[in-house]
N, C-alpha and C positions, 0 to 999 in steps of 0.2 A: 644566801647570796644568789642562789639560782632564781629567785623570784624577782630579781632586778632586771629591768628592761635593757640594760647595757651589759656588755661583756667585761669592760675594764675602764678605769679612769687613769689617765697618765698626766703627770704634772712634773716639770723639771725643778720647780722651786717651792719653797715654803713662803707664804704670804707674810713676810716680816722684813724689817730693816730696809736695806736699799731696794730690794725687790718690791716691797710694798710701795715705797716712794716712787719707783719707776712706773709701776702699774697705775698709780694715781695720776701721775703726769700723763701717761698714755690715755687714760680714761677721761680725765677732766680738762687737760690742757692740749689734748689732741697731738701729742708727740707721736705721730703715725710711724715715723721711722723706727720706733721701738718695736713695732710689730715684727720687723725682719729679724731682730735679735731674738725675741721670744720664740718666733717660729723655728729658728735654727735649733734652739735648745729643746723645744717641744718635739721636733723631728728626731733628735738624738734619743730621747726617751722612748718615742714610738718605735724607732728602729730596734731598740734594745728589748722593750717589753712586748711588742707586737710584730716581731720580725717576719713571721709567716703570713701576716694579714695583708690582703690586697684590697685597698679601699677603692670604691667606685666613685666616691664623691665626698665633699666636705660641706657640712651645713653649720651655720652659726645659730646660737641661741638668739631668738628675736628680742629686741629691746622693748622696754616699757613704752607704750604709745605716747604717754605724756612727755617723756624725755626726748623721744624722737621728734615730736612736733616742736618742742622747745629748742632743741640743740641741733637736730639734723645730723648727728654723729653716732655711728654704731661701731663701737670699738670691737665687739665680738666679730662682726663681719670683716672688719679690717684685718684682724688677727687670723680669721678663718681663710681669707683670701691668700694671705702670706703663707700659711701652712699648706693650702691646696697647691699653690705654685711650686713649693719645694717638694711636695709629694708627686707632682706632675699628674694631678687628677682634677676634675672640674670642681669649682666652687658652685654649689647649687644655691642660687640666690632666692631669697624670700620664699622658702619652702614652708615656713611656719610663721605664725603671728600670735601675739597675745590677744586674747579675746576682749579684755576690759582693762580699765584703769585701776590697777591695784597698787598697794603700797610697795615701795622698793624693799627688796629682800634684806639689804644691809641694816635696815632699821628694826628688824624683827628677831625674836628669839628662834631657836632651832625648831621647836614645834610649830610656831607661827609661820615659819618659812615654808614648811611642808603644806600647811593648810592654805597659805597664800598662793602657792604654785599649783595646787591641785585643780585640775580642770580648766586652767587659764591659758592653755596653748592649743592651737588648732593647726592641723596640716592643711595648707591652702594649695599645695601642689603634690598630692600623694603619688602621682605617676612618676615624679622626679626621683623618688626614693624606692619605689616598689621593686622588690627582689634584689636590692643592692646592699652592699656593705658600706655603711655610712660612718664617717668620723664627725662627731658633734663637737664643736669648739665653742668655748667661752673663755673669758679672761681669768676668772677666779672661781674655784670650787671651795665653798665654805662648809655647808652641810650636805651638799649633793642634791638638795631638793629640786632645784631648777633642772639640773642635768637628768635626774631621774624622771621628772615629769615630761621633759622634752623627748627623751629617749623612748618613753612609753608611747608618746604621740607618733614618733617615727615608726616604731614597731607596728602600731595599730594601722598606720598608713601603708604597711606592707614591706618595710625595710627588713632584709634578711638578717642583718646584724647591725648593732650600733656600738661603737667604741666612743669614748669621750676623751678629750684632751683640753687641758687648761694651762695657762702660763704658770699659775701658782695654786697652791692649796693651803 
C-alpha cells in the first residue's frame, strides 16, 4: 500500500443499479445537476474518512482528448468543481492533460487499463500543486489505474499529498 502515490480513495457508492444509471446519465446525457448530489455524498465520505485532512485544492482527472474534442463535456471537472465548492477550496483547472489519443479505459481489461494509463498523463501546471494537499476527483473508480497514474503525476509535480474521491467504485 505504501508504494501507491495517493493516501486514500473515497467513494460513497458502488457502481451498480440506480447509481450506475445516474452516473451514465451524468456522463453521457450531461445531467450536470447530478454533480451536486454526488458531491454532497462524496463530501460526507470525505468528512468521515479524511476528517483531519485540510485540502488545498481539487483537481479533476483529465478527459480523453478525442472525447473532449468531440463532445466538449468533462464530467470529472463538473464533479470536481461541485466538490471544491462544498469543501470551500479552489478547483485547480487544467492542471494535467492526457498526452495522446489512447483507448477508453472502460473497453479494456484490468491489466490493459494499467498499461493504457501508464505514462499518458502530464502535469501542465506543476506550480499549482507544488507543496499542496490535493484532492483528485473522477466520476468512477474501476481498477484504480487512472487515479494511480494521475496521483503519481501530481506527486512528481510536487504535491505534498494526494487523496482521491469518486462518486462510485
